[in-house]
C-alpha positions, 0 to 999 in steps of 0.5 A, a space after each residue: 457097192 453103194 449106187 450113186 444118185 443122178 439128177 437128171 434134167 430134161 428141160 425144166 423137170 428134174 428126174 432122180 435115176 439110179 446110176 448102174 456102177 461099173 464093173 471095173 470099178 470093183 477093184 478101185 475103191 469108191 472111198 480113199 481116206 486122206 490123213 486126219 486134219 490134212 484139209 484137202 482141196 486140189 487133186 491132180 491124177 496121173 497115167 498110172 492111177 497116182 493121185 496128188 492132193 494138197 493141203 490148204 494151210 501147209 501146202 504139204 502133197 499126199 500122193 496115193 494109188 487109185 488102184 489100192 487107196 494106199 498112200 503117203 505124204 508125199 511134199 511135207 508143209 513148210 511155213 509160207 506155203 500152200 496148196 489149193 489147185 494142182 495140175 500135173 503135166 509132163 512130171 512136174 506138179 504146179 499148185 496154187 498157193 492161195 493167200 500166200 500169192 505164189 506159184 509152186 512147182 514140183 518134180 512129181 517124182 522126187 518133190 523136189 521144189 523147182 520152182 516158188 514163184 511170186 504171182 501176185 504183186 506186192 504188197 499182200 495183206 487182208 484188205 484191199 490187196 489180198 489175194 488168192 491164188 486158187 487153181 491153176 491149168 497148164 496150156 500153150 505158153 506155160 502155166 494159167 492161175 486164177 485169182 479169186 480177189 484179183 482180176 487177174 490171170 498168172 502165167 508162169 512161163 517155162 523158164 519161171 518168168 511170170 506174166 499178170 494178165 488183167 481180165 476183161 471183158 464180160 467178167 466183173 469181179 464182186 463180193 467173195 471168190 471170183 476166179 475159181 476153177 480153170 481148164 483149157 481147150 484140147 489145143 490149149 488156146 483157149 481157157 475156161 473158168 468158172 466165177 463163183 461169187 456168193 450164192 444165192 448169185 448164179 456162178 457164171 463160166 468164161 471163156 477167156 483169151 490166154 494172151 490177152 485176158 479178154 473174157 466171154 460168157 458162156 451162157 446157160 439154159 439153167 442158173 449153177 451156184 457154188 461153182 468150184 474146180 472144173 473138167 473138160 471133157 470133150 464138149 462136157 464140162 463138169 463143174 463142181 459145186 461145192 456146198 450144194 454138193 452136186 457136179 453139174 454136167 454141162 454140154 457145150 456148143 461148138 463155139 463155146 458160146 452156149 452151155 446146157 445143163 444136162 444131169 447134176 451128179 450126186 454122191 452119198 461120199 459127197 461133202 463139200 467137195 472142191 475139185 475133180 480130176 479124171 481116170 479113164 470113165 473114173 472121176 475122182 472129188 476131193 472133200 473139203 468139208 468147209 461145213 465141218 469144223 477142221 480139227 486135227 482128228 477130222 477125216 477127209 477123203 477123195 470120193 469115185 464116181 463115174 462120168 456121163 456116158 457120151 461126150 
């Protein structure tokens, strides 16, 4: 079994440490193959070790088992669909529709399309009106979607209604991808988002009021770049740094005003990871391989790695 590398940061000094693999990982594959040419981005994991991964250009959803590594295309792709961020909640799959400006909701049991909502206002084009609905989290009041090109949060209510909430406060949109990964505090009252932008410009983290859209920056002890998917585990925030091929581990203070980058996790199976999800003490990252030309025979996979001890 290969070992993971953790780059542990003690103030300004970085030390390389070999992590001890989890004994329980022996019957869970560390690398799970996805269909060739699938072009994945988002991942969501259910309580029974079932995972769902979306296809960027087609909107297809692949469903598989973390225990066996086996799976199949669960929801076929279709014209006018795309799948970026994916969230599983109460038997439903919520999917961010990227350049379509839409949010999709499917039954996680049958694959039936339950809701197709136009989140971004029309018209949509590749210029000033471009949209990219990037990620989604389910919290109080519904499902909340980020838009990397337009300074809005979109709330999709349980009744299918859409609210467009302007992002205000500390966040300022600029060139490149802006609001990207999103998660929520356990009580569902506060959202956390990462603003990617263009490296070497640092990525930024914000708390966002889910009702007003007011954003407050979470100050960090050091810069991070290429922030993409995020995962909040207690007061530990995992931030995927896609083209850097690592995951920043950030300890947040109780008021969510300051974060300390305590580690960077790397893995030999990372190849431009984009989003992550958790299953027990394991984390799983989708490799979008953005630096590899997408071809019908290009291979893609999900990589397993361990959580940082302590919360």
